[in-house]
C-alpha positions in Angstrom: 0.0 -0.1 0.3 1.1 3.6 -0.4 3.3 5.2 2.3 0.2 6.9 4.3 2.9 10.1 5.0 3.3 10.6 2.1 -0.6 11.7 1.5 0.1 15.0 3.1 -0.8 18.7 0.9 -0.6 22.0 1.9 -4.1 23.7 2.8 -5.1 27.3 1.4 -8.7 28.0 3.0 -9.7 31.2 0.3 -11.5 33.2 3.4 -7.7 33.4 4.3 -5.7 33.9 0.6 -8.9 36.7 -0.6 -9.7 38.8 2.3 -13.3 39.3 1.5 -16.0 37.4 0.5 -16.6 39.5 -3.1 -12.8 38.8 -3.7 -13.2 35.3 -3.4 -15.9 34.8 -5.8 -14.1 36.9 -7.9 -11.8 33.9 -7.8 -13.9 31.2 -9.1 -15.3 33.7 -11.7 -11.7 34.3 -12.9 -10.6 30.4 -12.4 -9.7 29.3 -16.6 -10.7 25.5 -15.5 -14.6 26.8 -14.3 -15.4 26.3 -17.8 -15.5 22.7 -18.0 -14.9 22.0 -15.1 -18.3 21.5 -12.3 -18.3 24.1 -11.1 -19.8 25.9 -14.2 -23.2 25.4 -13.2 -23.2 27.4 -11.2 -24.2 31.2 -12.6 -22.6 34.3 -11.8 -24.1 35.3 -9.0 -23.9 32.8 -6.4 -20.1 31.3 -7.0 -19.6 33.2 -3.6 -21.1 30.6 -1.6 -19.2 27.8 -4.2 -15.8 30.5 -3.7 -17.1 29.6 0.1 -16.9 26.3 0.5 -13.7 25.8 -1.3 -10.5 25.6 0.0 -8.2 25.4 -2.4 -5.0 23.2 -1.7 -1.5 22.2 -2.4 -0.2 19.3 -3.5 4.0 18.8 -3.8 5.1 16.0 -6.7 5.2 12.4 -5.7 2.7 13.4 -2.8 -0.7 11.0 -3.1 -3.8 13.5 -1.5 -6.3 10.4 -1.7 -5.5 6.8 -0.7 -7.9 4.2 -1.9 -9.7 2.2 1.5 -9.8 5.1 3.7 -13.1 7.5 4.0 -14.0 9.5 1.5 -14.7 12.5 2.9 -13.7 15.3 0.3 -14.1 15.6 -3.1 -11.0 17.8 -5.3 -11.6 19.5 -8.0 -8.3 20.4 -10.3 -7.5 23.3 -11.1 -3.7 22.8 -12.3 -0.8 20.2 -12.5 -1.6 16.7 -13.3 -2.6 13.6 -11.3 -2.0 10.3 -11.6 -4.5 7.3 -10.4 -3.6 4.9 -9.2 -4.8 1.0 -8.0 -2.7 -0.9 -4.8 -2.3 -4.8 -4.7 -2.2 -6.0 -1.2 2.2 -7.0 -1.8 2.5 -3.1 -2.2 2.7 -3.3 -6.5 0.5 -0.3 -8.1 -1.4 -0.2 -10.9 -2.0 3.2 -12.6 -5.3 3.5 -14.1 -5.6 6.9 -15.3 -3.9 10.9 -15.6 -6.6 14.0 -14.3 -5.7 17.1 -15.1 -7.0 20.6 -14.9 -10.8 20.8 -15.0 -11.0 16.9 -13.7 -13.6 15.8 -10.5 -12.4 13.6 -8.1 -13.4 11.9 -5.1 -17.2 10.3 -6.4 -17.3 7.0 -4.5 -20.3 4.9 -4.6 -19.3 3.6 -0.6 -18.1 5.8 2.6 -14.5 5.2 1.4 -12.4 5.4 -2.2 -12.1 3.4 -4.3 -8.6 4.7 -5.5 -5.5 6.3 -4.4 -4.2 9.8 -6.3 -0.8 11.1 -5.9 1.0 14.8 -8.2 3.1 14.0 -10.6 4.2 17.2 -10.8 2.9 20.4 -8.1 -1.0 20.3 -8.7 -3.1 22.2 -7.3 -6.8 21.6 -5.9 -10.0 23.4 -4.8 -10.9 20.7 -1.6 -14.6 21.3 -0.6 -15.9 18.5 2.3 -18.8 16.0 1.7 -20.8 18.0 3.9 -20.4 21.2 2.3 -21.0 19.8 -1.2 -23.9 18.0 -0.2 -25.2 21.2 1.0 -24.4 22.1 -2.4 -26.4 19.7 -4.3 -29.0 20.3 -2.6 -29.4 24.5 -3.0 -28.7 24.2 -6.8 -29.7 20.4 -8.8 -27.7 21.2 -11.8 -24.8 20.6 -10.4 -25.3 17.7 -9.2 -26.3 16.0 -12.7 -23.5 18.2 -14.0 -22.2 15.6 -10.9 -23.8 12.4 -12.8 -22.5 13.9 -15.7 -18.8 13.7 -14.7 -19.4 9.6 -13.1 -21.6 8.9 -16.9 -17.8 10.3 -17.8 -15.9 8.0 -16.1 -17.8 4.5 -16.7 -17.3 5.5 -20.5 -12.8 6.4 -19.5 -12.7 3.1 -17.9 -15.3 1.1 -21.3 -12.0 2.4 -23.4 -9.4 1.6 -20.5 -10.4 -2.2 -20.7 -10.4 -2.0 -24.8 -7.2 -0.4 -24.8 -5.8 -3.1 -22.1 -8.0 -6.1 -23.8 -7.0 -5.7 -27.1 -5.0 -3.1 -29.0 -1.8 -3.8 -30.0 1.6 -1.9 -28.3 1.5 1.0 -31.7 -2.0 1.8 -31.1 -2.6 1.7 -27.2 0.7 4.6 -27.6 -0.9 6.4 -29.9 -4.6 6.3 -28.1 -2.6 7.6 -25.2 -0.8 11.0 -27.2 -4.6 11.9 -28.6 -6.8 10.6 -24.8 -3.9 13.6 -24.1 -3.9 16.3 -26.9 -8.0 15.7 -26.3 -7.9 16.4 -22.8 -6.1 20.4 -23.5 -2.1 19.1 -23.1 -2.1 20.2 -26.7 -0.3 24.1 -26.7 -1.2 25.3 -30.2 2.2 24.8 -31.8 1.3 20.4 -31.6 2.8 20.2 -28.6 1.7 18.3 -25.4 2.8 18.0 -22.3 3.5 15.1 -20.4 5.3 14.9 -17.1 4.5 12.0 -15.7 7.3 9.1 -16.6 7.9 7.2 -19.6 7.2 4.3 -16.1 4.5 6.0 -15.7 3.2 5.4 -19.2 4.2 2.0 -19.3 2.2 1.2 -16.2 -0.9 3.1 -17.7 -0.1 1.3 -20.7 0.2 -2.5 -19.6 3.4 -2.1 -21.7 7.2 -2.2 -20.2 9.5 1.1 -20.7 11.5 0.1 -23.4 8.7 -0.8 -25.4 6.9 2.8 -24.8 10.2 3.9 -26.2 10.7 1.4 -28.4 7.2 2.6 -30.1 7.4 6.3 -29.8 11.4 6.7 -32.4 9.1 3.8 -34.1 6.3 7.1 -34.8 9.2 9.6 -34.9 10.7 7.8 -37.9 7.1 7.4 -39.6 7.1 11.4 -39.1 3.9 10.9 -36.2 5.9 13.5 -34.8 9.1 14.8 -32.5 9.6 14.2 -29.6 12.0 17.4 -28.2 13.8 18.6 -24.8 12.1 16.8 -21.6 10.1 14.3 -24.3 8.0 17.5 -25.1 6.2 15.6 -28.1 5.0 17.0 -30.9 2.0 16.2 -33.2 2.6 16.2 -36.9 0.3 13.8 -38.4 -2.7 14.0 -35.6 -4.3 12.2 -38.6 -2.3 8.7 -39.2 -2.4 9.1 -35.1 -6.1 8.2 -34.8 -6.0 5.9 -37.8 -3.3 4.1 -36.4 -5.4 4.4 -32.9 -8.6 2.8 -34.3 -6.5 0.0 -35.7 -6.4 1.3 -39.6 -3.3 2.0 -40.2 
């Protein structure tokens, strides 16, 4: 199991950081991830209620903030950084089940305990909501509850896609699917370059491959003119349509 001592983070209540209720509301209105997150369900005139319930949380790289099996007391909305999600085996091994970036809402659970662990890949900023405060918000803002249901549905679709990826796709198809998935989740800049802060080992674990296979596949894609690999493992997508065909098994 993950070392519980690593599940630490810095909490910064917005009422202390921002000073006044008005400034808290402005902070939420200007948040870059609000349009794509569950927070978009609350109108501007009511956004102060959401801001008062949130606690700004900073998680340093390598620290976990959700531990599998622990009481599900909080929800987390990722506002910046990358999170890796994992399941743990009794002997300490871990399987990475996904990556979450800005706009992802974490902590939804069908029981009173977390079904997965979450660890910061790089410096991660979160808005943390206690389950009690979130329940009050959902009672007062039914649209937010519907938005959470949409989020849960998206997680189900992602889980089904992951089963297909691991069960049927080849190594090249898996890597292509991963690159496109990261691009579709907003990790692609205007120059077509992907920001991938996770290690090659993390990518290999997620895809059910070895590090060597991932590296060989990326080298093959580069030789085929599909991608370019720059400094710090930055990857530029040069032929996205070919990658899409490869991911679908058509190439």
